C-alpha positions in Angstrom: 305.5 -220.1 -11.1 306.4 -219.1 -14.6 304.0 -217.3 -16.9 304.6 -216.2 -20.5 302.6 -213.2 -21.9 302.2 -211.7 -25.4 305.3 -210.3 -27.1 303.7 -206.9 -27.5 303.0 -206.5 -23.8 304.5 -203.5 -22.1 306.8 -203.6 -19.1 304.0 -202.1 -17.1 301.6 -204.9 -18.1 304.3 -207.5 -17.2 304.6 -205.9 -13.8 300.8 -205.8 -13.3 300.5 -209.5 -14.3 303.3 -210.5 -11.9 301.7 -208.5 -9.0 298.3 -210.0 -9.6 299.5 -213.5 -9.7 301.7 -213.0 -6.7 298.7 -212.2 -4.6 297.5 -215.8 -5.1 300.7 -217.8 -5.6 302.7 -219.6 -3.0 305.9 -219.3 -4.9 308.0 -216.8 -6.8 306.3 -215.5 -10.0 308.4 -215.1 -13.1 306.8 -213.3 -16.1 308.3 -213.8 -19.5 307.4 -211.6 -22.5 307.1 -213.3 -25.9 310.0 -215.7 -26.6 312.5 -214.0 -24.2 314.6 -216.4 -22.3 315.0 -214.2 -19.2 312.0 -213.1 -17.1 310.9 -209.5 -17.6 309.7 -209.3 -14.0 310.2 -211.5 -10.9 307.7 -211.0 -8.1 307.7 -212.8 -4.7 304.4 -213.8 -3.3 303.3 -211.9 -0.3 301.1 -214.6 1.2 300.9 -218.4 1.1 297.5 -219.7 0.1 295.8 -222.0 2.5 292.7 -223.0 0.5 294.3 -225.4 -1.9 295.3 -229.0 -1.4 298.9 -229.7 -0.3 299.6 -231.6 -3.5 298.3 -228.8 -5.7 299.5 -225.5 -4.2 299.3 -223.3 -7.3 296.4 -221.6 -9.0 294.6 -223.4 -11.8 295.0 -222.5 -15.4 291.5 -221.1 -15.3 292.4 -218.8 -12.4 295.7 -217.8 -14.1 293.8 -216.8 -17.2 291.4 -214.7 -15.1 294.2 -213.0 -13.3 295.9 -212.2 -16.6 292.6 -210.6 -17.8 292.3 -208.5 -14.7 295.9 -207.4 -15.1 295.3 -206.3 -18.6 292.2 -204.4 -17.6 294.0 -202.7 -14.7 296.7 -201.6 -17.2 294.2 -199.1 -18.6 294.1 -197.6 -22.1 296.8 -197.3 -24.8 300.3 -196.5 -23.7 300.3 -193.2 -25.7 297.6 -191.8 -23.4 299.6 -192.7 -20.3 302.5 -190.7 -21.7 300.1 -187.8 -22.0 299.4 -188.1 -18.2 303.1 -187.7 -17.5 303.3 -184.6 -19.7 300.3 -183.1 -17.7 301.8 -184.1 -14.4 298.8 -186.4 -13.6 298.7 -189.8 -12.1 297.3 -192.9 -13.8 293.9 -193.5 -12.3 294.9 -196.7 -10.4 298.0 -195.0 -9.1 295.7 -192.2 -7.9 293.6 -194.8 -6.0 296.7 -196.1 -4.4 297.5 -192.6 -3.2 294.0 -192.0 -1.9 292.9 -195.1 -0.2 294.2 -197.0 2.8 292.6 -200.0 1.3 290.6 -200.6 -1.8 287.8 -202.9 -0.5 286.3 -203.9 -3.8 285.7 -202.7 -7.4 282.5 -203.0 -9.4 282.2 -203.4 -13.1 285.9 -204.0 -13.8 284.9 -206.2 -16.8 282.6 -203.5 -18.3 283.1 -203.5 -22.1 285.4 -206.5 -21.8 284.1 -207.8 -25.2 284.3 -204.5 -26.9 286.1 -204.4 -30.3 287.8 -201.1 -29.1 290.2 -201.0 -26.2 287.8 -199.8 -23.4 289.1 -201.3 -20.1 286.4 -200.9 -17.4 284.7 -198.5 -19.9 286.9 -195.8 -18.5 285.2 -195.5 -15.2 286.2 -197.1 -11.9 283.7 -197.5 -9.0 283.8 -199.3 -5.7 284.2 -199.1 -2.0 287.4 -198.1 -0.1 288.8 -197.1 3.3 289.7 -193.4 3.5 291.0 -191.9 6.7 289.4 -194.6 8.8 286.1 -194.0 7.0 284.3 -196.3 4.6 283.4 -194.5 1.4 282.0 -195.0 -2.1 284.2 -193.8 -4.9 284.2 -193.2 -8.7 287.2 -192.3 -10.7 287.6 -191.6 -14.5 290.4 -193.3 -16.4 291.7 -190.6 -18.7 293.6 -193.2 -20.8 290.3 -194.6 -22.0 288.7 -192.1 -24.4 289.8 -189.1 -22.3 287.7 -190.3 -19.4 284.5 -189.9 -21.4 281.2 -191.4 -20.3 279.3 -194.1 -22.2 276.6 -196.7 -21.5 278.5 -199.2 -19.3 280.3 -196.5 -17.3 277.0 -194.6 -16.8 275.5 -197.8 -15.5 278.3 -198.2 -13.0 278.0 -194.6 -11.9 274.3 -194.9 -11.3 274.6 -198.1 -9.3 277.2 -196.5 -7.1 275.0 -193.5 -6.4 271.9 -195.6 -5.7 273.9 -197.8 -3.3 275.2 -194.7 -1.5 271.6 -193.8 -0.8 271.1 -197.2 0.8 274.4 -197.4 2.8 274.4 -193.8 4.0 278.2 -193.5 3.3 280.0 -190.5 1.8 280.8 -190.4 -1.9 284.1 -189.3 -3.4 284.1 -188.2 -7.1 287.6 -188.2 -8.6 286.8 -186.5 -11.9 288.7 -186.3 -15.1 286.2 -186.6 -17.9 285.7 -184.9 -21.3 281.9 -185.6 -21.0 279.7 -188.0 -22.8 280.9 -190.0 -25.9 278.9 -188.3 -28.6 279.4 -191.1 -31.1 277.9 -193.6 -28.6 275.1 -191.5 -27.1 272.3 -193.9 -28.1 271.6 -196.0 -25.0 272.8 -193.6 -22.3 272.0 -189.9 -23.0 268.3 -189.4 -22.6 267.2 -192.8 -21.2 265.4 -193.2 -17.9 268.6 -194.8 -16.5 271.0 -192.7 -18.6 273.4 -189.9 -17.8 270.6 -187.5 -16.9 269.9 -189.7 -13.9 273.3 -188.7 -12.5 271.9 -185.3 -11.5 268.6 -186.7 -10.2 270.6 -189.0 -8.0 272.9 -186.1 -7.0 269.8 -184.3 -5.9 268.5 -187.2 -3.9 271.9 -187.7 -2.3 272.2 -184.0 -1.5 271.9 -183.6 2.3 271.7 -187.3 2.8 275.5 -188.1 2.5 278.5 -185.8 1.9 279.4 -185.6 -1.7 283.0 -184.5 -2.3 284.5 -183.9 -5.8 288.1 -183.4 -6.9 288.8 -182.3 -10.5 291.9 -183.5 -12.2 291.3 -182.3 -15.8 288.9 -180.4 -17.9 285.3 -181.5 -17.2 283.0 -180.4 -20.0 279.2 -180.2 -20.4 277.5 -183.0 -18.5 280.7 -183.9 -16.6 280.8 -180.4 -15.2 277.5 -180.9 -13.3 278.9 -183.5 -10.9 281.3 -181.0 -9.3 278.7 -178.3 -9.0 276.2 -180.7 -7.5 278.8 -182.0 -5.0 278.7 -180.4 -1.5 282.4 -179.6 -1.8 284.6 -179.2 -4.8 288.4 -179.0 -5.1 290.2 -178.1 -8.3 293.9 -178.9 -8.9 295.9 -175.9 -10.0 297.1 -175.8 -13.7 295.4 -179.1 -14.3 291.6 -178.9 -13.9 288.8 -176.9 -15.4 285.0 -177.1 -15.8 282.6 -175.4 -18.2 279.2 -176.0 -19.8 281.0 -176.1 -23.2 284.5 -176.5 -24.5 286.4 -173.5 -25.9 285.9 -174.9 -29.4 282.1 -175.0 -28.9 282.1 -171.6 -27.3 283.8 -170.2 -30.3 281.4 -171.9 -32.6 278.3 -170.6 -30.8 279.4 -167.1 -29.8 282.5 -166.4 -31.8 284.5 -165.8 -28.6 288.1 -167.2 -28.6 289.2 -168.3 -25.2 291.3 -171.0 -23.6 290.2 -173.6 -21.1 291.7 -172.0 -18.1 290.3 -168.6 -18.8 286.9 -170.2 -19.5 286.6 -172.3 -16.4 289.9 -172.8 -14.6 290.4 -172.9 -10.8 290.8 -169.1 -10.6 287.5 -168.5 -12.3 285.5 -170.9 -10.1 287.0 -170.1 -6.7 287.0 -166.3 -7.2 284.2 -165.4 -9.6 281.6 -168.1 -9.9 281.9 -169.6 -6.4 281.4 -173.1 -7.9 284.6 -174.5 -6.3 285.7 -174.3 -2.7 289.4 -174.8 -2.8 292.4 -175.0 -5.1 294.9 -177.8 -4.5 298.6 -177.3 -5.5 298.9 -180.9 -6.7 297.4 -184.4 -6.4 298.8 -185.0 -2.9 297.6 -181.7 -1.7 294.1 -182.5 -3.0 294.0 -185.6 -0.9 295.2 -183.7 2.1 292.4 -181.1 1.7 289.7 -183.8 1.4 291.1 -185.7 4.5 290.8 -182.5 6.5 287.4 -181.7 5.1 285.9 -185.1 5.8 287.1 -185.0 9.4 284.3 -182.4 10.2 281.6 -184.4 8.4 279.4 -187.3 9.6 278.8 -190.2 7.3 275.2 -189.1 6.7 272.5 -186.8 8.0 271.4 -189.1 10.7 274.8 -189.2 12.5 276.6 -186.6 14.5 279.9 -185.0 13.3 283.0 -186.7 14.6 284.7 -185.1 17.6 288.4 -184.8 18.2 290.6 -184.4 21.3 290.5 -180.8 22.5 293.4 -178.6 21.6 294.3 -175.2 23.0 294.0 -172.2 20.6 297.2 -171.2 18.7 296.9 -167.8 20.4 296.0 -167.3 24.0 292.4 -166.1 24.5 293.8 -163.4 26.7 294.9 -161.7 23.4 291.5 -161.6 21.9 290.5 -158.0 22.9 293.8 -156.7 21.5 292.7 -158.0 18.0 289.7 -155.7 17.9 290.6 -152.0 17.3 289.4 -149.4 19.6 288.6 -147.2 16.6 285.2 -148.6 15.4 286.0 -147.8 11.8 289.4 -149.5 11.6 289.7 -152.8 9.9 291.2 -156.0 11.2 291.5 -159.7 10.1 288.8 -161.8 11.7 291.1 -164.8 11.3 293.2 -163.4 14.1 290.2 -163.4 16.4 289.4 -167.0 15.4 293.0 -168.0 16.4 292.1 -167.0 20.0 288.9 -168.9 20.0 289.1 -172.2 18.1 291.4 -175.2 18.5 294.8 -174.7 17.0 295.2 -175.8 13.4 291.5 -176.6 13.1 290.4 -173.9 10.7 289.5 -175.0 7.1 288.3 -171.9 5.3 286.1 -172.5 2.2 285.7 -170.2 -0.8 288.2 -167.8 0.8 288.5 -165.6 -2.4 284.8 -165.6 -3.3 282.7 -163.0 -1.4 285.6 -162.4 1.0 283.6 -160.0 3.1 282.2 -163.1 4.8 284.5 -165.8 6.1 283.0 -169.4 6.0 285.0 -172.1 7.6 284.9 -175.4 9.6 286.8 -175.3 12.9 286.7 -177.0 16.3 286.0 -175.6 19.7 287.2 -177.9 22.5 287.2 -180.8 19.9 283.7 -180.1 18.7 283.2 -179.3 15.0 281.5 -176.0 14.3 280.7 -174.0 11.1 281.9 -170.5 11.4 280.1 -167.6 9.6 282.1 -164.4 10.3 282.1 -160.9 8.8 285.5 -159.9 7.6 286.3 -156.3 8.4 289.6 -156.6 6.5 287.5 -156.8 3.3 285.4 -153.8 2.4 284.7 -153.2 6.1 282.8 -156.4 6.4 279.8 -155.0 4.5 277.7 -157.9 3.1 277.9 -157.9 -0.7 275.8 -160.3 -3.0 278.4 -162.9 -3.4 279.2 -163.0 0.3 275.5 -163.4 1.1 275.1 -166.3 -1.3 278.3 -168.0 -0.1 277.1 -167.8 3.5 273.7 -169.1 2.6 275.1 -172.2 0.9 277.5 -172.9 3.8 274.8 -172.4 6.5 272.5 -174.8 4.6 275.3 -177.5 4.3 276.1 -177.2 8.0 272.5 -177.7 8.9 272.2 -180.7 6.6 275.0 -182.5 8.4 274.2 -181.4 12.0 277.2 -179.1 12.4 276.5 -176.3 14.9 276.9 -172.7 13.7 279.0 -169.9 15.2 278.2 -166.4 13.9 280.8 -163.7 14.5 279.1 -160.4 13.7 281.0 -157.3 12.8 279.3 -155.6 9.9 277.9 -152.2 8.9 275.1 -154.2 7.2 274.2 -155.0 3.6 275.9 -152.9 0.9 273.8 -150.3 -0.8 274.1 -148.9 -4.3 273.1 -149.4 -7.9 275.9 -151.9 -8.6 274.8 -154.3 -5.8 271.1 -153.9 -6.7 272.0 -155.1 -10.2 273.9 -158.0 -8.8 270.9 -159.0 -6.7 271.7 -157.9 -3.2 268.1 -158.3 -2.1 267.7 -161.7 -3.7 270.9 -163.1 -2.4 270.6 -161.4 1.0 267.1 -163.0 1.2 268.8 -166.4 0.8 271.2 -165.8 3.7 268.4 -164.7 6.0 266.3 -167.6 4.9 269.0 -170.1 5.6 269.7 -168.6 9.0 266.0 -168.7 9.8 265.4 -172.3 8.7 268.4 -174.2 10.2 267.7 -176.4 13.2 271.2 -176.9 14.5 272.4 -175.1 17.6 273.5 -171.5 16.8 275.6 -169.0 18.8 275.8 -165.4 17.8 278.6 -163.2 19.0 278.4 -159.4 18.5 282.1 -158.7 18.1 281.7 -155.0 17.2 279.3 -153.6 14.6 275.9 -155.2 14.2 274.1 -152.6 12.0 271.0 -152.8 10.0 269.8 -156.1 8.6 273.3 -157.4 9.1 272.3 -158.5 12.6 269.4 -160.4 11.1 271.5 -162.3 8.6 274.1 -163.0 11.3 271.5 -164.8 13.4 270.7 -162.0 15.9 268.2 -162.3 18.7 265.2 -162.6 16.4 266.6 -165.6 14.6 266.5 -168.3 17.3 270.1 -168.5 18.4 270.7 -170.5 21.6 272.6 -167.5 22.8 273.4 -163.9 21.7 276.7 -163.0 23.3 278.2 -159.5 23.3 281.8 -158.4 23.6 282.5 -155.0 25.3 283.3 -153.6 21.8 279.8 -154.5 20.5 277.1 -152.2 19.1 273.6 -153.0 17.8 271.7 -150.4 15.8 269.8 -149.5 12.7 272.9 -147.8 11.4 276.2 -146.4 12.6 276.5 -143.1 14.5 277.8 -141.1 11.5 275.0 -142.2 9.2 272.4 -141.8 11.9 273.3 -138.3 12.9 273.4 -137.3 9.2 270.0 -138.9 8.6 268.2 -137.4 11.6 269.9 -134.1 12.3 271.4 -133.0 8.9 269.0 -129.9 8.6 269.6 -128.8 12.2 273.3 -129.1 11.9 273.4 -127.3 8.6 271.5 -124.4 10.3 274.4 -123.8 12.7 276.6 -121.2 11.1 279.7 -121.5 13.3 281.8 -124.5 12.0 283.3 -125.2 15.5 279.9 -125.1 17.1 278.5 -127.3 14.4 281.3 -129.9 14.8 280.9 -129.8 18.6 277.2 -130.4 18.3 277.7 -133.2 15.8 280.2 -135.0 18.1 277.7 -134.7 21.0 275.0 -136.3 18.9 277.3 -139.1 17.9 278.3 -139.9 21.4 274.6 -139.9 22.6 273.7 -142.2 19.7 276.7 -144.5 20.5 275.5 -144.8 24.1 272.1 -145.8 22.8 273.4 -148.7 20.7 276.2 -149.7 23.1 276.2 -153.4 24.0 275.7 -152.5 27.7 272.3 -150.9 26.8 271.5 -154.0 24.8 272.2 -156.2 27.8 270.3 -153.9 30.1 267.3 -154.2 27.8 267.8 -158.0 27.6 268.2 -157.7 23.8 271.2 -160.0 24.2 271.8 -162.7 26.7 275.2 -161.7 28.1 278.3 -159.6 27.8 281.4 -161.7 28.4 285.1 -160.7 28.9 286.9 -161.4 25.6 289.4 -163.6 27.3 286.7 -166.0 28.3 284.8 -166.1 25.0 286.3 -169.5 24.0 285.3 -171.2 27.3 281.9 -169.5 27.1 281.3 -170.9 23.6 282.6 -174.3 24.5 280.2 -174.6 27.5 277.2 -173.3 25.5 277.8 -175.6 22.5 278.1 -178.6 24.8 275.0 -177.6 26.8 272.8 -177.1 23.7 274.2 -180.2 21.9 270.9 -182.0 22.2 268.6 -179.0 21.5 265.5 -180.1 19.6 264.2 -177.5 17.2 261.8 -177.8 14.3 260.3 -175.6 11.6 256.6 -175.3 10.8 255.0 -178.2 9.1 255.1 -177.7 5.3 256.4 -179.4 2.2 259.4 -177.0 1.9 260.1 -173.3 1.6 260.1 -171.5 -1.7 263.5 -169.8 -1.4 266.3 -171.3 -3.5 
């Protein structure tokens, strides 16, 4: 088959035309540009069509015309904008889809704005269905070569249809974002309408907890475009490429006088360390896909299904080493990740928001192939005390795990909630309340392990005995008390100790009081009083947890009948 296209067509357009025709042709396809005598592209058909008569084996002129139109649409916006992608190290959107999806099942609205006077292929927004890691998902992806990925009437309509269909299908949604926001010069017809851009966030709210919503940012997402990533359950930003903010640096300067660049305003470092609005930073586009592939492996398609299980894998470190991770000195720090390595399946830990509120570790992992959400105090960061950001991070994670039926494992080693004027100003009571509320309200199976310190309200937030865990397990290093021995002795006996004139006698008496207090909060006393369910040898913690999570898999819990709680 020989096809001739416009003389001003680019080589990429010629290739796209040849590839599109080859999917339907039964012979070699040659594409000629303008009056050139030699073909610009030669493409061999991959398949032989069987639905055409033997005496007319090629596509009709009408079909060829349609295929040429599709090829032009799939070519995207003007060439100069594609060159900008190369400069920024970004993929063209359709190349991005090729990277992401095992198979693109279909696309909706490809001909949006086909009749527009301006060059607006697909109105700059691609939506459809695809196969991703053996899962069927909805997707949307901005085409930055079309008006910088901005949103207008037809693209908004496609976005809304995709969201509404996701509510009906119960399949996950992937948002591949690279948008400068709404097209201000075309706002009539999509900004404030009932079915306009504002409906995005209504639909996000309806989808929340119904299906997983995962967002990857590939560029600066400003104003309305920035709300999709923060409404998503999980957000990944690409280093040196993506950003999000309520207003652009130019607008910020106009309104406040502040001069700031986009990365300092809302780059990955800002949102993974300070605001907590993003979960992870990807090094590049390929890494972003890898992170989402790992993330979705823990999640069900929707709230009515159970999380996918994997084949069991032994821990990367022998469980026999677990007790060696925990220092004998109760005030010495250690990395809780090292303990996790002795408990969970090897290479199964995906930590989220690792640099935001680092005093609490939140991660997905597997125990004997079963997905669990891990909420663990981190003694390596400020002794594992619970600060406001850490409490809020934990609350959000706990809530998401409950929404998608992922059991929770709490690993408790904390001196409690941090005190002081600074944390009061930052809302320690308000944010601590959210963590306790989330822990109280979830209905998935929970296991609480008292690793070492469980002081003050820390044992409440970490799903201690009063918070309905299926089990509260102690390790021999565990302690449960209102406060630690040093603080308790000072609080109760300060006057009596100060009355002892002899320094040696005073120190001796203080040590005696500490030891007596430590016996009172020791995990053996807690087990003797049936405060906890069991003390287990550290080397058997993994098998103990595996058995308990399996045993309680079908537990049926509910909360009191009400419309909803009042804590947000």
